[in-house]
C-alpha positions, 0 to 999 in steps of 0.5 A: 064232093064231101068224100073228095074233101075227106080224101084230100084232107086224109092225103094231106095229113098222111103227107105231113105225118110222113114228112114230120116222121122222116125229119126227126130221125135226121136231127137225131142222127146228127147228134149221134154221129161219129163226128159228135163223138169225136168232137166230145172227145176233142173238147174233153182232151182240150179241157184236160190240157188246161188242167195240165197246164195249170199243174205245170204252170205252163202260162203260154199254154194256158194263154193259147187254150182260151180265146182272145175274147174270153168271158166268164166268172172264176172263183172270187171274181165279182164282175164278169172277166172280159178278155184273155188278159183279164183271165190270166191276171184273175188266175194270179198270173203276172201277164204278160210279164211272164210270157215265154217263161219255162213251165215247172211240172209238179209230179205230185199233182194230177187231175180228174174230170168227173160227171163229164157232159157235153151238149152241142147247140150247133156245129161250132158251139158246145157247153161242157159241164163236169166236176174237176179235181186237182189231186195231190200226193202226200204222206197220207196217200193221194188226196183231193186238193180242190174240187171245182164245179165247171161249165165251159163254153166251147167254140170252133175256131179255124176248125179246132175247139177252144174255150170261149167262156166258163163259170168256175166255182169251188164245189160248195159241198166239198168245201163244207167238208174240207179245211185246206192247208195253204200252200207255202206261197199262200201262207206267206201272203196271209202272214204278210197281210196280217202283219201289215194290218197290225203295223198300219194300225200302230203307224196310223196308216189310214190308207192302208187300214181303209184298204185292209179293214172293210166296213163290216169288220167286227173286233173284240179286244180282251181289255174292253167289254165292247165290240168295235167296228171299223170307224172305232178301229180307225179312231183308236189308231189315230188317237194312239199315233197323235198321243205319241205312241210308237211301235218298237217290236212286233212278233207272232211266235206261233200261228196256225191257219185254216182255209175254208174257201175264201175264208181264212182263220188264223189262231195266233200268239202275239207280243209287241212293245210300245213306246209312249212318253219316253216309257216302254210297255210290253204286251202279249196274248192270243188271238183269232183273226179272220181274213176273207179273199175278195177279188185279189185282195185279203181283207181283215174282217174281224178278230178277237184278242185276249 
């Protein structure tokens, strides 16, 4: 009887071992089939088309390569982006106003994808991780304009792979090593934001100042030994306005800009003329001003004037 039980147990064990061993190669073979290789290449090609669409500023193509229910984070987004319309606007695209606009290819810009990896979590779900670079041709040769760390989630819809979610950030290691020169459009936006803050101060535009100067702002004026915070800045603007002061002229003869990710540093010379009590006074000097991108806004977090 004991021998019979041992025999039955042994046979059960061998049968289970056989089933287990025969099941595992089937799972492995699925991930190694040509279908998965083809899917990997399809996803890679799709991601490449998104890079190229941004280079060409082909907004319709950017829209078409993402799902309607897209989710994720982009550089600078503080809350999850929900839906394709929010995604387009988060990328600085005036959507849907520019729908149907003509692409403008840039032959001096290209892209690369490095350390590319795709993992499948089912027939219709995949996650791609990689480093993506935009490269720009200049007089010095080809240089990396920006490098991103990206994790894209891909879903199969109507038989085709499409991006359904992403987490995209500028590579912090690359960012720590590179100061970027802003594009002409970005430079103009920075200079406009800077001038707007100065004018808002002299005009005591409280709403504009509260929007442009955050609560954590710190400023140093060469004429005062004290550091000032936002409350003191707003109070100073109020006193100037209520004292009858008016801005007559404002100029920034020279400005150099450094951009480190979301941090923008301006080195500038300035001059202005004020009128108060029928008298005009002129001032000039040098300054260092710091702006930070928070969401889609540029805020003036600090300055040092002398």
